Backbone as CSV, one residue per row, in Angstrom:
resi,resn,N_x,N_y,N_z,CA_x,CA_y,CA_z,C_x,C_y,C_z
1,MET,60.219,-37.868,-47.867,60.573,-39.658,-48.125,59.613,-40.595,-48.445
2,SER,59.979,-41.872,-48.548,59.222,-42.310,-49.179,58.993,-43.422,-48.139
3,LEU,57.818,-44.379,-47.887,57.700,-45.339,-47.529,58.846,-46.220,-47.558
4,PRO,59.222,-46.829,-48.930,60.362,-47.814,-48.461,60.999,-47.270,-48.511
5,THR,61.424,-46.220,-48.695,63.076,-45.396,-47.692,63.039,-45.348,-46.595
6,LEU,62.004,-44.984,-45.542,61.874,-45.739,-44.035,61.628,-47.271,-44.392
7,GLY,61.136,-47.514,-44.816,61.830,-49.271,-44.732,62.812,-49.939,-44.321
8,ASN,63.986,-49.078,-45.438,65.100,-49.369,-45.648,65.412,-48.451,-45.111
9,ALA,65.081,-47.674,-43.924,65.956,-47.172,-42.822,65.946,-47.808,-41.824
10,ALA,64.633,-48.211,-41.896,64.229,-49.260,-40.051,65.237,-49.991,-40.175
11,ILE,64.964,-50.943,-41.427,65.967,-52.025,-41.307,67.332,-51.730,-40.886
12,VAL,67.497,-51.121,-41.963,69.415,-50.471,-41.779,69.237,-50.453,-39.773
13,VAL,68.759,-49.761,-39.433,68.907,-49.338,-37.670,68.607,-50.607,-36.577
14,VAL,68.268,-51.493,-37.100,67.604,-52.831,-36.483,68.775,-53.844,-37.007
15,ILE,69.623,-54.097,-37.893,70.984,-54.522,-38.102,71.666,-53.996,-36.975
16,VAL,71.934,-52.746,-36.990,73.032,-51.519,-36.546,72.650,-52.050,-35.024
17,ILE,72.185,-51.971,-34.584,71.459,-52.509,-32.959,72.129,-53.571,-32.802
18,ALA,71.720,-54.739,-33.426,71.462,-56.028,-33.323,73.097,-56.045,-33.425
19,VAL,74.001,-55.939,-34.299,75.223,-55.526,-34.386,76.150,-55.001,-33.292
20,LEU,75.756,-54.173,-33.240,76.279,-53.692,-31.819,76.246,-54.197,-30.616
21,ALA,75.045,-54.651,-30.673,74.673,-55.263,-29.039,75.544,-56.847,-28.730
22,ARG,75.636,-57.430,-30.347,76.488,-58.401,-29.968,77.749,-58.542,-30.330
23,ARG,78.454,-57.701,-30.706,79.781,-57.481,-30.573,80.237,-56.672,-29.168
24,LEU,79.665,-56.259,-28.665,79.697,-55.191,-26.939,79.718,-56.655,-26.056
25,SER,79.070,-57.351,-26.299,78.651,-58.442,-25.121,79.759,-59.089,-25.793
26,TRP,80.593,-60.641,-24.296,81.509,-61.213,-25.091,80.644,-62.388,-25.618
27,SER,81.543,-63.116,-26.789,80.665,-63.585,-27.743,81.900,-64.610,-27.783
28,GLU,81.296,-65.753,-28.637,82.381,-67.273,-28.152,82.680,-66.824,-29.696
29,LEU,84.150,-67.003,-30.332,84.693,-66.400,-32.064,84.730,-68.130,-32.141
30,GLU,84.307,-68.540,-32.975,84.274,-70.056,-34.000,85.209,-69.747,-35.001
31,ASN,86.017,-70.548,-34.788,86.690,-70.385,-35.353,87.195,-71.136,-37.190
32,SER,85.894,-70.954,-37.509,85.535,-71.230,-39.175,85.767,-70.004,-39.967
33,ASP,86.537,-70.256,-41.064,86.116,-68.901,-42.078,84.840,-68.746,-41.896
34,THR,84.505,-69.686,-42.472,82.529,-69.145,-42.840,82.140,-67.816,-41.888
35,ASP,82.356,-68.335,-40.215,82.003,-67.584,-40.007,82.428,-65.872,-39.440
36,VAL,83.507,-66.221,-40.564,83.662,-64.562,-40.841,83.549,-63.671,-41.544
37,TRP,83.429,-64.223,-42.182,82.731,-64.232,-43.942,81.390,-64.039,-44.766
38,ARG,80.723,-64.939,-43.743,79.536,-64.943,-44.016,78.432,-63.841,-43.870
39,GLY,77.927,-63.354,-42.391,77.141,-62.423,-42.413,77.855,-61.401,-42.655
40,PRO,78.549,-61.010,-43.279,79.405,-59.549,-43.453,78.331,-59.738,-44.844
41,LEU,79.045,-60.420,-45.685,79.024,-60.621,-46.950,77.261,-60.821,-47.406
42,VAL,76.712,-61.569,-46.678,75.147,-61.280,-46.789,74.912,-59.956,-47.129
43,MET,74.850,-59.121,-46.141,74.550,-57.962,-45.689,75.459,-56.947,-46.901
44,ALA,76.458,-57.082,-47.044,77.307,-56.069,-48.536,76.210,-56.588,-49.216
45,GLY,75.789,-58.037,-49.968,75.100,-58.156,-50.812,74.148,-58.058,-51.329
46,ILE,73.212,-57.852,-49.935,71.860,-57.029,-49.631,71.867,-55.750,-49.891
47,GLY,72.764,-54.739,-49.579,72.793,-53.480,-49.873,73.456,-53.725,-51.309
48,LEU,74.390,-54.317,-51.940,74.194,-54.182,-53.941,72.763,-54.874,-54.325
49,TYR,72.849,-55.291,-53.415,71.219,-55.390,-54.370,70.044,-54.211,-54.370
50,GLN,69.903,-53.753,-53.509,69.289,-52.532,-53.015,69.717,-50.967,-53.847
51,MET,71.327,-51.383,-53.915,71.924,-50.142,-55.312,71.026,-50.134,-56.206
52,HIS,71.966,-51.436,-56.980,71.088,-52.129,-58.442,69.772,-51.608,-58.747
53,ASP,68.985,-51.895,-57.741,67.549,-51.310,-58.329,67.171,-50.206,-58.111
54,LYS,68.453,-49.221,-57.685,67.778,-47.582,-57.897,68.443,-47.198,-58.700
55,LEU,69.529,-47.925,-59.701,70.379,-47.497,-60.928,69.683,-47.975,-61.955
56,THR,68.286,-49.062,-61.903,67.939,-49.032,-63.343,67.307,-47.626,-63.950
57,GLY,67.907,-47.712,-64.801,67.515,-46.752,-65.972,68.398,-45.040,-65.920
58,THR,69.209,-45.291,-64.594,70.329,-44.448,-64.316,71.039,-44.347,-64.519
59,THR,72.531,-43.462,-64.166,73.771,-43.553,-64.586,73.825,-42.446,-64.094
60,LEU,75.341,-43.386,-62.724,75.889,-42.261,-62.217,76.483,-41.315,-62.473
61,GLY,76.482,-40.791,-61.222,76.923,-39.217,-61.960,78.651,-39.589,-60.784
62,PRO,79.401,-38.269,-61.711,80.610,-38.100,-60.051,80.462,-38.029,-58.664
63,ILE,79.377,-37.387,-58.570,79.241,-37.518,-56.921,78.986,-38.267,-56.271
64,ASP,78.202,-39.148,-56.940,77.836,-40.692,-56.557,79.009,-41.726,-56.396
65,VAL,80.370,-41.693,-57.320,81.295,-42.552,-57.489,82.047,-41.637,-56.139
66,VAL,82.199,-40.666,-55.803,82.981,-40.124,-54.855,82.450,-40.435,-53.734
67,LEU,81.063,-39.917,-52.803,80.972,-40.166,-51.918,80.548,-41.660,-51.836
68,LEU,80.529,-42.659,-52.948,80.341,-44.291,-52.780,82.143,-44.534,-52.076
69,VAL,83.019,-44.119,-52.567,84.723,-44.231,-51.926,84.136,-43.944,-50.961
70,LEU,84.822,-43.451,-51.109,84.752,-42.346,-49.627,83.813,-43.040,-48.224
71,GLY,83.021,-43.323,-48.620,81.673,-44.487,-47.693,82.214,-45.628,-47.496
72,VAL,82.675,-46.185,-48.629,83.820,-47.303,-48.785,84.835,-47.896,-48.136
73,GLY,85.533,-46.817,-48.484,86.932,-46.073,-47.551,86.714,-46.343,-46.555
74,LEU,86.027,-44.896,-45.880,85.394,-45.082,-44.230,85.097,-46.033,-43.902
75,ALA,84.761,-47.042,-44.005,84.493,-48.145,-43.208,85.782,-49.155,-43.270
76,LEU,86.297,-49.246,-44.445,87.303,-50.584,-44.134,88.505,-49.928,-42.922
77,VAL,88.509,-48.920,-43.483,89.323,-47.785,-41.811,88.854,-48.043,-40.613
78,ALA,87.835,-47.824,-40.736,86.961,-47.663,-39.129,87.410,-49.333,-38.992
79,GLY,86.502,-50.400,-39.767,86.666,-51.833,-39.585,87.988,-52.531,-39.172
80,LEU,89.083,-51.821,-39.594,90.411,-52.077,-39.547,90.821,-51.404,-37.818
81,ALA,90.080,-50.061,-37.703,90.245,-49.766,-36.176,89.634,-50.515,-35.545
82,SER,88.644,-50.975,-35.376,87.800,-51.059,-34.003,88.285,-52.440,-34.360
83,GLY,88.289,-53.444,-34.679,89.405,-54.540,-34.774,90.627,-55.313,-34.147
84,ARG,91.235,-53.773,-34.201,92.761,-53.912,-33.788,92.478,-53.779,-32.060
85,VAL,90.936,-52.748,-31.786,90.918,-52.918,-30.479,90.139,-53.381,-29.828
86,ALA,89.589,-54.285,-30.359,88.858,-55.153,-30.245,89.477,-56.824,-29.036
87,GLN,88.790,-56.702,-27.626,89.099,-57.766,-26.634,89.084,-59.111,-27.253
88,VAL,90.093,-60.043,-26.988,90.433,-60.845,-26.886,90.380,-62.470,-25.950
89,GLU,90.365,-63.036,-25.872,90.067,-63.590,-24.232,90.171,-65.153,-24.598
90,HIS,90.873,-65.693,-23.931,91.106,-67.053,-23.880,90.408,-67.854,-22.923
91,ARG,89.646,-68.992,-22.886,88.920,-69.675,-21.963,88.878,-70.808,-21.683
92,GLY,90.267,-71.511,-21.593,90.239,-72.825,-21.644,90.839,-73.232,-23.295
93,THR,89.627,-73.782,-23.971,89.750,-74.132,-25.289,89.406,-73.242,-26.932
94,LYS,88.112,-72.489,-25.696,87.444,-71.316,-26.522,88.028,-69.783,-26.559
95,VAL,87.594,-68.966,-27.568,88.173,-67.997,-27.499,86.885,-66.810,-27.533
96,PHE,87.135,-65.935,-26.745,85.796,-65.286,-26.690,86.312,-63.386,-27.097
97,TYR,85.718,-62.559,-27.636,86.041,-61.879,-27.948,84.478,-60.593,-27.930
98,ARG,84.986,-59.154,-27.655,84.408,-57.956,-27.447,84.588,-56.702,-28.729
99,LEU,83.744,-55.928,-28.755,84.571,-54.668,-28.894,85.173,-53.242,-27.523
100,GLY,84.461,-53.489,-26.849,84.472,-52.924,-25.670,84.374,-51.337,-26.075
101,LEU,84.870,-50.726,-24.599,84.312,-49.380,-25.088,85.115,-48.780,-25.984
102,PRO,86.841,-48.606,-26.562,87.082,-48.182,-27.305,86.738,-48.641,-28.982
103,GLY,86.242,-49.608,-29.231,85.648,-50.553,-29.874,84.153,-49.564,-30.314
104,LEU,83.227,-49.597,-29.492,82.113,-48.574,-29.081,82.049,-47.169,-30.328
105,GLY,83.204,-46.504,-29.267,83.773,-44.926,-29.765,83.454,-45.415,-30.844
106,ILE,84.557,-46.316,-31.347,85.150,-46.196,-33.221,83.699,-46.450,-34.238
107,MET,83.372,-47.399,-33.650,82.135,-47.756,-34.678,80.909,-46.633,-34.501
108,VAL,80.424,-45.880,-32.997,79.417,-44.650,-33.529,80.447,-43.840,-34.242
109,CYS,81.631,-43.220,-33.808,81.558,-42.306,-34.872,82.024,-42.497,-36.291
110,TYR,82.168,-43.970,-36.707,82.337,-44.500,-38.565,80.560,-44.135,-38.875
111,LEU,79.921,-44.591,-37.552,78.229,-44.379,-38.224,77.794,-42.862,-38.397
112,VAL,78.372,-42.628,-37.664,78.070,-40.668,-38.031,78.620,-40.310,-38.866
113,LEU,79.568,-40.523,-38.971,80.579,-40.050,-40.229,79.010,-40.459,-41.772
114,ARG,79.102,-42.203,-41.495,78.237,-42.356,-42.688,77.250,-42.186,-42.644
115,LEU,76.344,-41.824,-41.623,75.352,-41.288,-41.851,75.181,-39.914,-42.298
116,ALA,76.330,-38.980,-42.131,76.363,-37.965,-42.885,76.954,-37.521,-44.121
117,LEU,77.204,-38.704,-44.867,77.442,-38.901,-45.916,76.492,-39.000,-46.712
118,ALA,75.704,-40.094,-46.323,74.527,-40.186,-46.555,73.032,-39.181,-46.961
119,GLY,73.457,-38.719,-46.024,73.255,-37.249,-45.702,73.491,-36.215,-46.965
120,LEU,74.531,-35.998,-46.752,75.543,-34.850,-47.871,75.188,-35.845,-49.538
121,GLY,74.950,-37.392,-49.501,74.400,-37.614,-50.987,73.407,-37.116,-50.932
122,HIS,72.391,-37.095,-50.390,71.010,-37.228,-50.162,70.528,-35.459,-50.553
123,LEU,71.326,-34.552,-50.062,71.195,-32.590,-50.713,72.028,-32.740,-51.938
124,LEU,72.651,-33.429,-52.308,73.844,-33.164,-53.017,72.756,-33.654,-54.525
125,GLY,71.443,-34.732,-54.304,71.318,-35.571,-55.179,72.053,-36.573,-56.073
126,ALA,72.355,-37.439,-54.797,73.071,-38.684,-55.105,72.370,-39.410,-55.504
127,THR,72.030,-40.620,-56.379,71.358,-41.232,-57.234,71.800,-42.642,-55.612
128,ILE,72.540,-42.954,-56.060,73.214,-44.809,-55.129,73.449,-44.167,-53.136
129,THR,74.252,-43.388,-53.397,74.691,-43.472,-51.798,73.846,-42.894,-50.815
130,SER,72.867,-42.172,-51.191,71.694,-41.269,-50.076,70.494,-42.853,-49.529
131,GLY,70.410,-43.856,-50.081,69.285,-45.253,-49.138,70.082,-46.037,-48.735
132,GLY,69.633,-46.976,-48.242,69.224,-47.761,-47.403,70.871,-49.146,-47.751
133,GLY,70.880,-48.792,-49.277,71.928,-50.205,-49.984,73.659,-49.734,-49.865
134,SER,73.773,-48.531,-49.682,74.589,-48.066,-49.481,75.031,-48.354,-47.932
135,LEU,74.404,-48.315,-47.462,74.602,-47.929,-45.471,75.114,-49.281,-45.663
136,LEU,73.854,-50.428,-45.982,74.307,-51.956,-46.050,75.486,-52.343,-45.911
137,LEU,76.136,-52.082,-47.369,77.142,-52.518,-48.610,78.439,-52.079,-47.071
138,THR,78.221,-50.604,-46.739,79.466,-50.392,-46.368,79.625,-50.940,-45.251
139,MET,78.417,-51.283,-44.184,78.486,-51.783,-42.930,78.999,-53.078,-42.741
140,GLY,78.599,-53.952,-43.877,78.966,-55.457,-44.342,80.226,-55.313,-44.723
141,ALA,81.175,-54.597,-45.205,82.233,-54.516,-45.026,82.777,-53.858,-44.607
142,ASN,82.713,-52.795,-43.754,83.212,-52.596,-42.323,83.328,-53.955,-41.179
143,LEU,82.259,-54.549,-40.918,81.894,-55.798,-40.864,83.450,-56.756,-40.737
144,LEU,82.719,-57.436,-42.277,83.993,-58.192,-42.479,85.437,-57.788,-42.322
145,VAL,85.979,-56.358,-42.525,87.387,-55.857,-42.133,87.477,-56.423,-40.650
146,GLN,86.512,-55.702,-40.397,86.365,-56.193,-38.209,86.723,-57.360,-38.051
147,SER,85.974,-58.364,-38.782,85.884,-59.658,-38.378,87.323,-60.441,-38.951
148,VAL,88.011,-59.656,-39.780,89.082,-60.871,-40.070,89.844,-60.363,-39.172
149,VAL,90.014,-58.989,-39.067,91.356,-58.697,-38.189,90.942,-59.670,-36.530
150,VAL,89.813,-59.233,-36.039,89.782,-60.175,-34.598,90.342,-61.125,-34.793
151,GLN,89.868,-62.434,-35.892,90.068,-63.709,-35.964,91.703,-63.951,-36.733
152,SER,92.199,-62.731,-36.936,93.536,-62.371,-36.489,94.118,-62.673,-35.482
153,LYS,93.435,-61.527,-35.077,94.460,-61.608,-33.741,93.926,-62.899,-33.040
154,ALA,93.075,-63.243,-32.629,92.212,-64.817,-31.951,93.500,-65.491,-32.466
155,HIS,93.660,-65.657,-33.382,94.917,-66.978,-34.144,96.037,-66.633,-33.596
156,ARG,96.524,-65.336,-33.486,98.221,-64.949,-33.107,98.347,-65.520,-31.649
157,GLN,97.254,-64.588,-30.729,96.766,-65.009,-29.684,97.353,-66.476,-29.210
158,ALA,96.552,-67.313,-29.937,96.624,-68.803,-29.754,97.514,-69.633,-29.504
159,GLU,98.600,-68.444,-30.599,99.948,-69.927,-31.376,100.031,-69.350,-29.683
160,GLU,100.585,-67.923,-29.320,101.809,-67.215,-28.546,101.080,-68.114,-27.357
161,TYR,99.783,-68.435,-26.768,99.449,-68.890,-25.325,99.622,-70.881,-25.667
162,SER,99.706,-70.611,-27.270,100.063,-72.707,-26.706,101.669,-73.112,-26.269
163,SER,102.253,-71.917,-26.970,103.770,-71.787,-27.184,104.650,-71.543,-25.539
164,ARG,104.040,-71.333,-24.395,103.822,-71.284,-23.224,104.046,-72.306,-22.630
């Protein structure tokens, strides 16, 4: 493993730990749309940029495409599931959320499966799916879906709460 690869892996680990720590504790949910998509899109954009750099001078093979599609699909399903089990609470005029233990379980399973896909990609010689770029891309997709589901859940609960 090269030094840049280890650096990318360290960055991904730090980001994952920070995101999990934030999402496990009660956090105020900003009701602006930018709060929902800004962070996950930046993460996915960095992942795409890193993947683009790996592709310079090479072509995508079928194994790359299959593993990338599997990784993104897994990210979307895990984001939907963890968003659905997230806890949303109204405190006065503010809305708070957290993943809780079921959400943590889903996220841990997702990360283990995603890292297994990355390892499989490395073993099979996949160019694009074995590095930090694809991990950041899929993690960004996961968090985007999760955030949209939590925000939608909060809006529904706010409507129910106000109609009482």
